[in-house]
matplotlib code that plots the C-alpha trace (Angstrom):
import matplotlib.pyplot as plt

x = [19.0, 17.7, 15.4, 13.7, 13.1, 11.5, 9.1, 8.1, 8.2, 5.9, 3.6, 3.0, 3.0, 0.1, -1.6, -1.2, -2.8, -5.8, -6.3, -5.8, -8.1, -11.1, -11.0, -10.6, -13.9, -16.0, -19.0, -17.3, -15.0, -18.2, -19.7, -16.7, -15.1, -17.0, -15.0, -15.5, -19.1, -17.6, -15.5, -15.2, -15.6, -12.7, -10.5, -11.2, -10.3, -7.1, -5.8, -6.9, -4.8, -1.7, -2.0, -2.2, 0.6, 2.7, 2.1, 2.9, 6.2, 7.1, 7.1, 7.5, 10.9, 12.6, 10.7, 11.5, 15.0, 14.3, 14.1, 15.1, 15.3, 11.6, 11.4, 12.7, 10.4, 7.2, 8.2, 8.3, 4.9, 3.5, 5.3, 3.6, 0.3, 0.4, 1.3, -2.0, -4.4, -2.6, -3.8, -7.2, -7.8, -6.5, -9.3, -11.9, -10.5, -9.9, -7.0, -7.0, -6.7, -4.1, -2.0, -1.9, -0.8, 2.4, 2.9, 3.0, 4.8, 7.5, 7.3, 7.5, 10.5, 11.8, 11.8, 13.1, 15.8, 17.3, 16.7, 18.1]
y = [9.9, 7.6, 10.3, 10.6, 7.0, 6.8, 9.4, 8.0, 4.3, 5.8, 7.6, 4.9, 2.0, 4.1, 4.9, 1.4, 0.0, 2.4, 1.2, -2.0, -2.0, -0.6, -3.1, -5.8, -5.1, -5.6, -3.4, -0.5, -0.8, -1.1, 1.6, 4.3, 3.3, 3.4, 0.5, -2.1, -2.5, -4.0, -6.0, -9.5, -9.4, -11.9, -9.9, -6.4, -8.5, -9.8, -6.4, -5.2, -8.2, -7.3, -3.7, -4.3, -6.9, -4.5, -1.5, -3.8, -4.8, -1.1, -0.2, -3.2, -4.4, -0.9, -0.5, -4.1, -4.6, -7.9, -8.8, -5.6, -7.1, -7.5, -3.6, -3.3, -6.6, -4.9, -1.8, -3.6, -5.3, -2.1, -0.8, -3.7, -3.1, 0.5, -0.7, -2.8, 0.1, 2.4, 0.2, -1.0, 2.8, 3.9, 1.2, 2.7, 6.2, 7.7, 10.0, 11.3, 7.6, 7.2, 10.3, 9.0, 5.3, 6.8, 9.0, 5.8, 3.8, 6.6, 6.7, 3.2, 2.5, 5.4, 3.2, -0.1, 1.6, 3.6, 0.4, -2.3]
z = [4.8, 7.5, 8.6, 5.5, 4.9, 8.2, 8.1, 4.6, 5.9, 8.9, 6.1, 3.5, 6.5, 8.6, 5.2, 3.9, 7.5, 7.3, 3.6, 4.2, 7.1, 5.3, 2.4, 4.9, 6.5, 2.7, 3.7, 5.2, 1.8, -0.1, 1.1, 1.0, -2.4, -5.8, -7.2, -4.7, -6.2, -9.6, -8.0, -6.4, -2.6, -2.4, -4.4, -2.5, 0.8, -0.9, -1.6, 1.7, 3.5, 0.9, 1.9, 5.8, 5.7, 3.6, 6.0, 9.0, 6.9, 6.4, 10.5, 12.3, 11.5, 11.7, 15.3, 17.0, 15.0, 13.5, 10.2, 8.7, 5.1, 5.1, 4.7, 1.3, 0.5, 1.9, 0.3, -3.2, -2.8, -2.0, -5.2, -7.2, -5.9, -6.5, -10.3, -10.5, -9.2, -11.3, -14.7, -12.5, -12.4, -15.8, -17.4, -15.3, -16.0, -13.1, -13.3, -9.6, -8.0, -10.6, -9.6, -6.0, -7.2, -9.1, -5.6, -3.7, -6.3, -6.0, -2.4, -1.8, -4.5, -2.5, 0.6, -1.1, -2.5, 0.5, 2.6, 0.7]

ax = plt.figure().add_subplot(projection="3d")
ax.plot(x, y, z, "-o")
ax.set_aspect("equal")
plt.show()
């Protein structure tokens, strides 16, 4: 179980570090994500920071062996972001994005449960 959790943590963590890095650089997000032009710059950057910190929170505590309670907290934060993202994409009728949000949500809940 520990190996499965580590694999999911690494995949989710690296993915959200990449997602967050893109959104923090607003011009890069504007060029690559169609929904960004309909959303305020502040919100996009806020989402990026939340995703970036969540990704780091999934990986760093386990690697450094400190603040391990941060792992399930980060996973729950990512799950919350994915719930809001699914609602946002549902309003825009973007079904492929909703499917990805649900997959990431379930993976984050798996990590939260497994690490708590």
